[in-house]
C-alpha positions in Angstrom: 0.0 0.0 0.0 2.7 2.5 0.8 4.3 1.6 -2.6 1.1 2.5 -4.4 0.9 5.7 -2.5 4.5 6.6 -3.5 3.7 5.8 -7.1 0.6 8.0 -7.0 2.5 10.9 -5.5 5.3 10.6 -8.1 2.7 10.5 -10.9 0.8 13.5 -9.4 4.0 15.4 -9.1 4.9 14.7 -12.7 1.5 15.7 -13.9 1.6 18.9 -11.9 5.0 19.9 -13.2 4.0 19.1 -16.8 1.0 21.5 -16.6 1.9 24.7 -18.5 1.5 27.6 -16.1 1.0 30.8 -18.0 2.1 34.0 -16.2 -0.8 35.9 -14.8 -2.2 38.3 -17.4 -2.7 41.8 -16.2 -6.4 42.7 -16.1 -7.7 44.6 -19.0 -7.8 48.3 -18.1 -11.3 49.4 -17.1 -13.2 51.1 -19.9 -12.9 54.8 -19.3 -15.3 57.3 -20.5 -13.9 59.5 -23.2 -12.8 62.8 -21.9 -11.6 61.9 -18.5 -8.2 62.3 -16.9 -6.6 63.1 -13.6 -6.8 66.7 -12.4 -5.2 66.5 -9.0 -2.3 68.7 -9.9 -3.7 71.3 -12.3 -6.7 73.5 -13.0 -7.5 74.5 -16.6 -9.8 77.4 -16.6 -8.3 79.4 -13.8 -5.1 80.0 -15.8 -4.9 83.3 -17.5 -5.4 83.2 -21.3 -1.7 84.2 -21.8 -0.6 81.0 -20.2 1.2 78.9 -22.8 0.4 75.6 -21.1 0.2 73.8 -17.8 2.7 71.0 -18.5 -0.2 68.5 -18.9 -1.1 69.1 -22.6 -3.5 71.9 -21.8 -3.3 75.5 -22.8 -4.5 78.7 -21.2 -8.2 79.4 -20.9 -10.7 81.3 -22.9 -13.7 82.5 -20.8 -17.0 81.8 -22.6 -19.1 83.8 -20.3 -22.1 83.3 -18.0 -25.6 81.9 -18.5 -28.6 80.8 -16.6 -30.1 77.3 -16.7 -33.3 77.3 -14.7 -32.5 78.4 -11.2 -28.8 77.7 -11.7 -26.0 80.2 -12.7 -23.3 78.9 -15.0 -19.8 80.1 -16.0 -17.8 78.3 -18.7 -14.3 78.4 -20.1 -12.4 76.3 -22.6 -8.7 75.6 -23.2 -7.1 78.0 -25.7 -6.5 75.5 -28.4 -7.8 75.3 -32.0 -11.3 73.8 -32.4 -11.0 71.2 -35.2 -13.7 68.9 -36.4 -13.0 65.4 -35.0 -10.9 66.9 -32.2 -11.8 67.7 -28.7 -12.1 70.7 -26.4 -11.3 70.8 -22.7 -14.2 72.6 -21.0 -14.7 73.8 -17.5 -18.1 74.8 -16.1 -18.9 76.3 -12.7 -22.4 75.8 -11.4 -24.0 77.7 -8.5 -27.5 78.2 -7.1 -28.5 74.6 -6.4 -27.6 71.0 -6.1 -26.3 69.2 -9.2 -26.3 65.5 -9.9 -24.9 65.4 -13.5 -23.4 67.9 -15.9 -23.4 66.9 -19.6 -21.7 68.9 -22.3 -21.7 68.8 -26.1 -20.7 70.9 -29.0 -23.1 71.5 -31.9 -26.8 72.4 -31.9 -29.3 72.0 -29.1 -30.6 68.7 -30.4 -27.1 67.2 -30.1 -27.6 65.5 -33.4 -24.2 64.4 -34.7 -22.6 65.3 -31.4 -21.4 63.1 -28.5 -22.4 64.2 -25.0 -19.6 64.2 -22.5 -20.3 63.7 -18.8 -18.3 66.2 -16.8 -16.7 65.4 -13.5 -16.0 67.6 -10.5 -12.6 69.1 -11.1 -11.5 69.3 -7.5 -13.4 67.8 -4.5 -12.6 71.0 -2.6 -14.5 73.0 -5.2 -17.7 71.0 -6.0 -19.1 73.7 -8.2 -16.3 73.3 -10.7 -16.9 70.6 -13.4 -14.6 69.5 -16.2 -14.8 67.4 -19.4 -13.1 66.8 -22.7 -15.8 67.3 -25.3 -15.6 65.9 -28.8 -15.9 68.3 -31.6 -18.3 66.8 -34.2 -17.2 66.3 -37.9 -20.3 68.5 -38.7 -18.7 71.4 -36.7 -20.1 74.7 -38.2 -19.6 78.4 -37.5 -22.9 78.5 -35.5 -22.0 75.4 -33.3 -22.1 76.2 -29.6 -21.2 74.6 -26.3 -24.3 73.2 -24.7 -24.5 72.4 -21.0 -27.2 70.3 -19.5 -27.5 70.3 -15.7 -29.5 67.5 -14.0 -30.6 68.0 -10.4 -30.8 65.2 -7.8 -34.6 65.4 -8.3 -34.2 64.7 -12.0 -35.0 68.1 -13.4 -32.9 69.1 -16.4 -31.8 72.6 -17.3 -29.9 73.6 -20.5 -27.8 76.6 -21.4 -25.4 77.4 -24.3 -22.3 79.4 -24.8 -20.6 80.8 -27.9 -17.2 79.1 -28.3 -15.3 82.3 -29.0 -13.2 81.0 -31.9 
């Protein structure tokens, strides 16, 4: 009986060593939404327009102005980079006057036809009124295209405003 046990252990050892062990594959990176990146060490729109860059691939800011969306007051700015069809624009929006659940941005017309809506994120947790997103510029980008901002409240109400892109 011990001899059979010894033979079984030797066979099991040989089988185990013969198994091909592949190195662990790194997990696929999580799908990230377009237009998101880390902002812990920089702030786009608070830079003066004369700034030549922030060292993170962003340029100075162009203020787009203020607008109202329902009871909310908005201020918007974009990075001072060319707006090319098929490209993207780094956009900052400040929202005050009420609670905000979601901020969505797009470039084009109010219907968003041909545009991709970007969901903004809070730029800095210390400043929860400051939202940021990279917004795709549609191939159908025209001279009358605008930045559209849709604010959704925690209650589900949606308010929309638009800004001239100041090209």
